[in-house]
RODO-2510 file (C-alpha; in nm, 4 decimals, decimal comma):
residues 295
     n   res          X          Y          Z
     1     x     0,0084    -0,0300     0,0272
     2     x     0,2827     0,2370     0,0476
     3     x     0,4397     0,1900    -0,2439
     4     x     0,1031     0,2516    -0,4516
     5     x     0,0328     0,5360    -0,2529
     6     x     0,4229     0,6895    -0,2769
     7     x     0,3818     0,5740    -0,6452
     8     x     0,0221     0,7930    -0,6718
     9     x     0,1547     1,0719    -0,5208
    10     x     0,4573     1,1125    -0,7978
    11     x     0,2048     1,0556    -1,0593
    12     x    -0,0345     1,3450    -0,8831
    13     x     0,2664     1,6279    -0,9554
    14     x     0,3375     1,4584    -1,3358
    15     x    -0,0644     1,5180    -1,3906
    16     x    -0,0993     1,8902    -1,2555
    17     x     0,1996     2,0050    -1,3881
    18     x     0,1078     1,8381    -1,7474
    19     x    -0,2431     2,0244    -1,6850
    20     x    -0,1054     2,3507    -1,6216
    21     x     0,1504     2,3250    -1,9671
    22     x    -0,1493     2,2375    -2,1477
    23     x    -0,3440     2,5512    -2,0390
    24     x    -0,0712     2,7807    -2,1520
    25     x    -0,0371     2,5618    -2,4923
    26     x    -0,4231     2,6054    -2,4967
    27     x    -0,4358     2,9803    -2,4653
    28     x    -0,1597     3,0829    -2,7117
    29     x    -0,2931     2,8085    -2,9660
    30     x    -0,4682     2,9609    -3,2525
    31     x    -0,7042     2,7250    -3,3238
    32     x    -0,9295     2,5429    -3,0269
    33     x    -0,9452     2,2010    -3,0366
    34     x    -1,2232     1,9694    -2,8613
    35     x    -0,9808     1,6957    -2,7777
    36     x    -0,7857     1,9176    -2,5885
    37     x    -1,0941     1,9865    -2,3580
    38     x    -1,1773     1,6579    -2,3380
    39     x    -0,7679     1,5553    -2,2366
    40     x    -0,8461     1,8595    -1,9858
    41     x    -1,1451     1,6864    -1,8023
    42     x    -0,9790     1,3418    -1,8192
    43     x    -0,6636     1,5033    -1,6190
    44     x    -0,8414     1,6743    -1,3842
    45     x    -1,1017     1,3795    -1,3317
    46     x    -0,7769     1,1318    -1,2862
    47     x    -0,5678     1,3873    -1,0636
    48     x    -0,9151     1,4387    -0,8562
    49     x    -0,9049     1,0762    -0,8114
    50     x    -0,5474     0,9979    -0,7062
    51     x    -0,5781     1,2709    -0,4415
    52     x    -0,8716     1,0896    -0,2894
    53     x    -0,6649     0,7781    -0,3003
    54     x    -0,3992     0,9031    -0,1193
    55     x    -0,6419     1,0956     0,1724
    56     x    -0,8531     0,8006     0,2169
    57     x    -0,5822     0,5714     0,2274
    58     x    -0,4267     0,7905     0,5216
    59     x    -0,7825     0,7922     0,6998
    60     x    -0,8183     0,4488     0,6954
    61     x    -0,5007     0,3427     0,8332
    62     x    -0,4903     0,6159     1,1519
    63     x    -0,8968     0,6359     1,1744
    64     x    -0,9342     0,9837     1,1763
    65     x    -0,9321     1,2863     0,9359
    66     x    -0,6089     1,3125     0,8049
    67     x    -0,5430     1,7134     0,8331
    68     x    -0,2635     1,6971     1,1517
    69     x     0,0011     1,8373     0,9138
    70     x     0,1363     2,0482     0,6745
    71     x     0,1538     1,7655     0,4532
    72     x    -0,1962     1,6759     0,4395
    73     x    -0,3567     2,0254     0,4777
    74     x    -0,1827     2,1046     0,1509
    75     x    -0,2843     1,7776    -0,0229
    76     x    -0,6679     1,8435     0,0996
    77     x    -0,5798     2,2284    -0,0259
    78     x    -0,4971     2,1067    -0,3617
    79     x    -0,8353     1,8710    -0,3600
    80     x    -1,0472     2,1828    -0,2715
    81     x    -0,8842     2,3641    -0,5890
    82     x    -0,9635     2,0773    -0,7799
    83     x    -1,3046     2,0809    -0,6361
    84     x    -1,3610     2,4069    -0,7227
    85     x    -1,2255     2,4095    -1,0879
    86     x    -1,4874     2,1183    -1,1441
    87     x    -1,7988     2,3076    -1,0039
    88     x    -1,7197     2,5816    -1,2144
    89     x    -1,5684     2,3613    -1,4954
    90     x    -1,8907     2,3825    -1,7232
    91     x    -2,0825     2,6899    -1,6271
    92     x    -1,7613     2,9128    -1,6097
    93     x    -1,4978     2,7657    -1,8917
    94     x    -1,2470     2,9982    -1,9549
    95     x    -0,8676     2,8810    -2,0678
    96     x    -0,7363     3,1985    -1,8262
    97     x    -0,9083     3,0948    -1,5745
    98     x    -0,8178     2,7301    -1,5856
    99     x    -0,4985     2,8263    -1,5952
   100     x    -0,4777     3,0242    -1,2814
   101     x    -0,6521     2,6887    -1,0960
   102     x    -0,4113     2,4636    -1,2314
   103     x    -0,1370     2,7308    -1,1565
   104     x    -0,2082     2,7022    -0,7157
   105     x    -0,3077     2,2932    -0,7375
   106     x     0,0608     2,2386    -0,9450
   107     x     0,2602     2,4547    -0,6474
   108     x     0,0161     2,3308    -0,3692
   109     x     0,1305     1,9788    -0,4619
   110     x     0,4784     2,0572    -0,5565
   111     x     0,5538     2,1818    -0,2491
   112     x     0,4241     1,9094    -0,0661
   113     x     0,5513     1,6378    -0,2099
   114     x     0,8943     1,7644    -0,3991
   115     x     0,9922     2,0004    -0,0863
   116     x     0,8475     1,8941     0,2473
   117     x     1,1050     1,6665     0,4481
   118     x     0,9922     1,2890     0,4059
   119     x     0,9476     1,2777     0,8003
   120     x     0,6506     1,5628     0,7646
   121     x     0,4896     1,3345     0,4985
   122     x     0,4877     1,0292     0,7640
   123     x     0,1665     0,8872     0,8995
   124     x     0,2100     1,0179     1,2798
   125     x    -0,0171     0,9608     1,5781
   126     x    -0,2433     1,2021     1,6668
   127     x    -0,1313     1,4926     1,9056
   128     x    -0,3394     1,4609     2,2551
   129     x    -0,4686     1,8522     2,1691
   130     x    -0,6070     1,7130     1,8116
   131     x    -0,8520     1,4113     1,9632
   132     x    -1,1480     1,6082     1,9180
   133     x    -1,4801     1,6432     1,6867
   134     x    -1,3697     1,9892     1,6483
   135     x    -1,0676     1,8946     1,4110
   136     x    -1,3108     1,8449     1,1493
   137     x    -1,5125     2,1761     1,1645
   138     x    -1,1954     2,3824     1,2345
   139     x    -0,9825     2,2684     0,9675
   140     x    -1,1763     2,1739     0,7211
   141     x    -1,3535     2,5055     0,7277
   142     x    -1,0575     2,7260     0,7614
   143     x    -0,9242     2,5288     0,4760
   144     x    -1,2327     2,5787     0,2651
   145     x    -1,1809     2,9459     0,3756
   146     x    -0,8244     2,9613     0,2496
   147     x    -0,9144     2,7913    -0,0883
   148     x    -1,1819     3,0480    -0,2103
   149     x    -1,0171     3,3601     0,0219
   150     x    -0,6599     3,2492    -0,2432
   151     x    -0,8559     3,1769    -0,5811
   152     x    -1,0083     3,5641    -0,4870
   153     x    -0,6801     3,7029    -0,4414
   154     x    -0,5861     3,5426    -0,7026
   155     x    -0,8107     3,7286    -0,9610
   156     x    -0,7456     4,0696    -0,7953
   157     x    -0,3620     4,0056    -0,8838
   158     x    -0,4366     3,8916    -1,2677
   159     x    -0,6780     4,2521    -1,2227
   160     x    -0,3906     4,4413    -1,1953
   161     x    -0,1732     4,2898    -1,4345
   162     x    -0,4195     4,3244    -1,6905
   163     x    -0,5071     4,6866    -1,6270
   164     x    -0,1353     4,7783    -1,5910
   165     x    -0,0445     4,6303    -1,9345
   166     x    -0,4146     4,7524    -2,0887
   167     x    -0,2531     5,0392    -2,2057
   168     x    -0,0078     4,8435    -2,4624
   169     x    -0,1585     4,5343    -2,4772
   170     x    -0,5508     4,6312    -2,5331
   171     x    -0,5951     4,3234    -2,7072
   172     x    -0,4530     4,0477    -2,5445
   173     x    -0,5417     3,7043    -2,6301
   174     x    -0,5757     3,6884    -2,2005
   175     x    -0,8319     4,0004    -2,2397
   176     x    -1,0259     3,8184    -2,5269
   177     x    -1,0810     3,5151    -2,3649
   178     x    -1,2202     3,7317    -2,0265
   179     x    -1,4564     3,8945    -2,2842
   180     x    -1,5389     3,5448    -2,4131
   181     x    -1,5876     3,4040    -2,0703
   182     x    -1,8450     3,6981    -1,9542
   183     x    -2,0712     3,6426    -2,2772
   184     x    -2,0854     3,3119    -2,1846
   185     x    -2,2380     3,3373    -1,8349
   186     x    -2,4519     3,6099    -1,9479
   187     x    -2,2513     3,9010    -1,8011
   188     x    -2,3373     4,2288    -1,9287
   189     x    -1,9763     4,2821    -1,9399
   190     x    -1,7563     4,4194    -2,2462
   191     x    -1,4195     4,4637    -1,9832
   192     x    -1,2190     4,1765    -1,8819
   193     x    -1,1035     4,3576    -1,5811
   194     x    -1,5072     4,3832    -1,4614
   195     x    -1,4962     4,0595    -1,4980
   196     x    -1,2026     3,9480    -1,2746
   197     x    -1,3048     4,2393    -1,0462
   198     x    -1,7353     4,0693    -0,9887
   199     x    -1,5653     3,7115    -0,9340
   200     x    -1,2834     3,7869    -0,7182
   201     x    -1,5648     3,9621    -0,4628
   202     x    -1,7758     3,7008    -0,5107
   203     x    -1,5052     3,4075    -0,4246
   204     x    -1,3818     3,6319    -0,1200
   205     x    -1,7214     3,7187     0,0073
   206     x    -1,8064     3,3118     0,0610
   207     x    -1,4258     3,2681     0,2104
   208     x    -1,4645     3,5528     0,4432
   209     x    -1,7910     3,4172     0,5630
   210     x    -1,6192     3,0608     0,6094
   211     x    -1,3139     3,2233     0,7830
   212     x    -1,5266     3,3771     1,0643
   213     x    -1,6843     3,0350     1,0898
   214     x    -1,3488     2,8892     1,0930
   215     x    -1,2021     3,1421     1,3708
   216     x    -1,5248     3,0860     1,6378
   217     x    -1,4985     2,7267     1,5757
   218     x    -1,1274     2,7893     1,6619
   219     x    -1,2037     2,9959     1,9395
   220     x    -1,4085     2,7388     2,1063
   221     x    -1,1755     2,4205     2,0064
   222     x    -0,9026     2,6264     2,1726
   223     x    -1,1335     2,6910     2,5296
   224     x    -1,1759     2,3288     2,5394
   225     x    -0,8035     2,1978     2,4898
   226     x    -0,6334     2,4598     2,6375
   227     x    -0,8820     2,6325     2,8719
   228     x    -0,8581     2,9484     2,6843
   229     x    -1,0893     3,1355     2,3825
   230     x    -0,7807     3,3430     2,2614
   231     x    -0,4063     3,3358     2,3157
   232     x    -0,2307     3,5123     2,0901
   233     x    -0,0744     3,2563     1,8853
   234     x     0,0902     3,3471     1,6071
   235     x    -0,1656     3,1240     1,4344
   236     x    -0,4079     3,2822     1,5648
   237     x    -0,3136     3,6541     1,5534
   238     x    -0,2690     3,6064     1,1810
   239     x    -0,5451     3,4615     1,1510
   240     x    -0,6766     3,8106     1,3088
   241     x    -0,4528     4,0167     1,0749
   242     x    -0,6056     3,8458     0,7527
   243     x    -0,9326     3,8444     0,8567
   244     x    -1,0066     4,2253     0,9211
   245     x    -0,7591     4,2792     0,6283
   246     x    -1,0804     4,1182     0,3972
   247     x    -1,3415     4,2882     0,6685
   248     x    -1,1603     4,6201     0,5253
   249     x    -1,2291     4,4795     0,1278
   250     x    -1,5486     4,4215     0,2080
   251     x    -1,6380     4,7281     0,3735
   252     x    -1,4823     4,9407     0,1485
   253     x    -1,6100     4,7538    -0,1313
   254     x    -1,9751     4,7351     0,0185
   255     x    -2,0385     5,0634     0,1460
   256     x    -1,7811     5,3041    -0,0046
   257     x    -1,8200     5,1509    -0,3251
   258     x    -1,4701     5,0767    -0,3830
   259     x    -1,4165     4,8549    -0,7239
   260     x    -1,1532     4,8050    -0,9465
   261     x    -0,8366     4,8641    -0,8929
   262     x    -0,8692     4,9884    -0,5363
   263     x    -1,0343     4,7225    -0,3889
   264     x    -0,7893     4,4621    -0,6034
   265     x    -0,4546     4,6076    -0,4227
   266     x    -0,6257     4,5344    -0,0911
   267     x    -0,7500     4,1660    -0,2189
   268     x    -0,3760     4,1070    -0,3226
   269     x    -0,2596     4,2276     0,0074
   270     x    -0,4813     3,9535     0,1714
   271     x    -0,3350     3,6960    -0,0774
   272     x    -0,0094     3,7255     0,0955
   273     x    -0,1429     3,7045     0,4415
   274     x    -0,3454     3,3708     0,4005
   275     x    -0,0079     3,2461     0,2461
   276     x     0,1656     3,3438     0,5564
   277     x    -0,1045     3,2615     0,7780
   278     x    -0,1082     2,9019     0,6646
   279     x     0,2505     2,8443     0,5810
   280     x     0,4568     3,1294     0,7254
   281     x     0,4177     3,1579     1,0838
   282     x     0,5044     2,7640     1,0659
   283     x     0,8843     2,8637     1,0021
   284     x     0,8696     3,0461     1,3290
   285     x     0,8419     2,6977     1,4972
   286     x     0,6439     2,9206     1,8116
   287     x     0,3191     2,8716     1,9801
   288     x     0,0516     2,6379     2,0365
   289     x     0,0466     2,5470     1,6681
   290     x     0,4137     2,4932     1,6239
   291     x     0,3724     2,0929     1,5909
   292     x     0,3008     2,2178     1,1808
   293     x     0,6589     2,4053     1,2029
   294     x     0,9438     2,2268     0,9503
   295     x     1,2801     2,2586     1,1321
***
């Protein structure tokens, strides 16, 4: 079983890399090939199945949800990106959006499979503080919020890049793809920037709700495990900072009617904060959440 799973991990990384390269080829291809779309759909399905098998195997061996270390959470985050791509695959069919999704999946899988030490990839006994039903509620909700916020913020970064270069490349391949994307979903929008802005807001709005719920669940769990709802642990502190950044984004957008480049810059800052809250804090190796650090 171990050899099979190891083989699947390598296979998953190769599959996501090929899918990302195929998206690049598809964007710059002068023709649209029907078999190319089928290739991407089949590849995405196989990748999804591979990660499910890897996660299910760890669940069967340990008898608890495999979200207790950085390796497992990265696998789960990658799987969430795949699920989101599946959910929008037929309604929101666009080459550029597919590239964004596949790039994130490739980065996550490359990091957890190729760069994390083998000691962090091994199946270990569950820490006493993690033996709780709150593990499913808190960790899964937080990771879902990360997935939604990262996608939304990445669309904002794409907005800034296109806005910065629009005077030089008014009719780039990316712009044409996004405009067609808006027409396909019946949006009365003729600007690729407006499409990115709208969908960035939708992802962030939903992700913020999950982040809020995840923080509340974490506080309840912390009180049950450590006797305090809030300890100003580095992970807790940066989760709060991340929450405040996205709360500011939503407040300025809804109340002050900030749209476009202004809100995109705030969302881009949130993109950095999410990654630091998720991965950067682990480098500190301090606090109650230090079981995930890697030095």
